[in-house]
C-alpha positions as CSV (number, residue, x, y, z in Angstrom):
1,M,65.0,110.4,109.8
2,K,68.0,109.4,111.8
3,I,70.2,106.4,110.8
4,G,71.4,104.1,113.6
5,I,75.1,103.7,114.2
6,K,75.1,100.1,113.1
7,E,73.4,101.0,109.8
8,E,75.8,103.9,109.2
9,F,78.7,101.6,109.8
10,K,77.3,99.1,107.4
11,Y,77.0,101.7,104.7
12,E,80.6,102.9,105.3
13,M,81.8,99.3,105.1
14,I,79.9,98.7,101.8
15,S,81.4,101.9,100.4
16,S,84.9,101.0,101.4
17,K,84.5,97.5,99.8
18,Q,83.2,99.1,96.7
19,I,86.2,101.5,96.4
20,V,88.7,98.7,97.0
21,I,87.1,96.5,94.3
22,E,87.1,99.5,91.9
23,I,90.8,100.0,92.6
24,L,91.5,96.3,91.9
25,C,89.6,96.6,88.6
26,H,91.7,99.6,87.7
27,C,94.9,97.8,88.6
28,L,94.0,94.9,86.4
29,K,93.5,97.2,83.5
30,Q,96.7,99.2,84.0
31,H,99.2,96.7,85.5
32,E,98.1,93.3,84.0
33,Q,101.2,91.2,84.6
34,R,102.0,92.3,88.1
35,V,98.5,92.2,89.4
36,R,97.9,88.7,87.9
37,Y,100.6,87.2,90.1
38,W,99.4,89.1,93.1
39,I,95.8,87.9,92.6
40,I,96.9,84.3,92.2
41,H,99.4,84.4,95.1
42,N,96.8,86.0,97.5
43,D,93.7,84.1,96.3
44,L,92.1,87.5,95.8
45,I,89.2,86.3,93.7
46,S,87.7,84.4,96.6
47,K,88.3,87.3,98.9
48,V,86.5,89.7,96.6
49,M,83.6,87.2,96.3
50,E,83.2,87.4,100.1
51,A,81.8,90.9,99.6
52,L,78.6,89.4,98.3
53,K,77.7,88.4,101.9
54,D,76.6,91.9,102.5
55,N,73.6,91.5,100.1
56,S,74.2,94.9,98.5
57,K,73.4,95.7,94.9
58,I,76.4,98.0,94.7
59,L,78.8,95.2,95.7
60,E,77.1,92.7,93.4
61,L,77.7,95.2,90.5
62,Q,81.3,95.8,91.5
63,V,82.1,92.1,92.0
64,T,80.6,91.3,88.6
65,K,82.8,94.1,87.0
66,F,85.8,92.7,88.8
67,I,85.2,89.1,87.5
68,K,84.8,90.6,84.0
69,S,88.1,92.5,84.4
70,V,89.8,89.2,85.4
71,I,88.3,87.3,82.4
72,V,89.2,90.1,80.0
73,N,92.9,89.3,80.6
74,N,92.3,85.7,79.3
75,D,94.9,84.3,81.6
76,D,94.8,80.5,81.9
77,N,95.8,80.5,85.6
78,L,93.1,83.1,86.5
79,N,90.5,81.2,84.5
80,K,91.5,78.0,86.4
81,M,91.1,79.9,89.7
82,I,87.6,81.0,88.6
83,I,86.6,77.5,87.7
84,N,88.1,75.9,90.8
85,N,86.5,78.3,93.2
86,D,83.0,78.0,91.5
87,I,82.8,81.7,91.0
88,F,80.2,81.5,88.3
89,C,77.8,79.8,90.7
90,Q,77.7,83.0,92.6
91,I,77.4,85.0,89.5
92,I,74.4,82.9,88.4
93,Q,72.8,83.5,91.8
94,I,73.2,87.2,91.2
95,F,71.6,86.8,87.8
96,N,68.7,84.8,89.3
97,R,68.0,87.5,91.9
98,H,67.9,90.3,89.3
99,K,66.5,88.5,86.2
100,H,63.1,90.1,86.5
101,K,64.4,93.6,87.1
102,D,65.9,96.1,84.7
103,N,69.0,97.4,86.5
104,A,72.7,97.8,86.3
105,V,73.5,94.6,88.1
106,L,71.6,92.5,85.5
107,S,73.3,94.5,82.7
108,A,76.7,93.8,84.1
109,V,76.0,90.1,84.5
110,L,74.7,89.8,80.9
111,D,77.7,91.8,79.7
112,L,80.0,89.3,81.5
113,F,78.3,86.4,79.8
114,E,78.3,88.1,76.5
115,H,82.1,88.7,76.8
116,V,82.7,85.0,77.6
117,R,80.6,84.1,74.5
118,K,82.3,86.6,72.2
119,Q,85.9,85.7,73.3
120,N,84.9,82.0,73.0
121,L,86.5,81.1,76.3
122,K,86.1,77.3,75.9
123,K,87.1,76.3,79.4
124,I,84.7,78.7,81.0
125,I,81.9,77.9,78.6
126,T,82.4,74.2,79.3
127,Y,82.3,75.0,83.0
128,L,79.1,77.1,82.7
129,V,77.4,74.3,80.7
130,R,78.3,71.8,83.4
131,I,77.0,74.1,86.2
132,I,73.7,74.8,84.4
133,S,73.1,71.1,83.5
134,L,73.5,70.2,87.2
135,K,70.6,72.5,88.1
């Protein structure tokens, strides 16, 4: 079965985005302070969230892992960015799409929520409660 040129290009773009997000996660783990400034200065969280427009499970997984990498640093400025950009609205949408499935995307989303709960990130928990109560 032959794949069309447009479909092949789409798969290449998704793979490229996946690799870029993986590199960003790695940089967050290895170079915390420098990368924090770079993320804030370039509004990188919003740009990474744009990868969700491709409707790819792989990118949903990578974006969720990236948001967890951002939250693990427990930086107030990054947390404010997450809250101000309504990032968890998109994460909840990912959860709703996969809640009846048993896959890596759902596990990553649940792991993200579990990390927020364990670390007792009060601002993010308050923000999540506000989002959920609006629905």
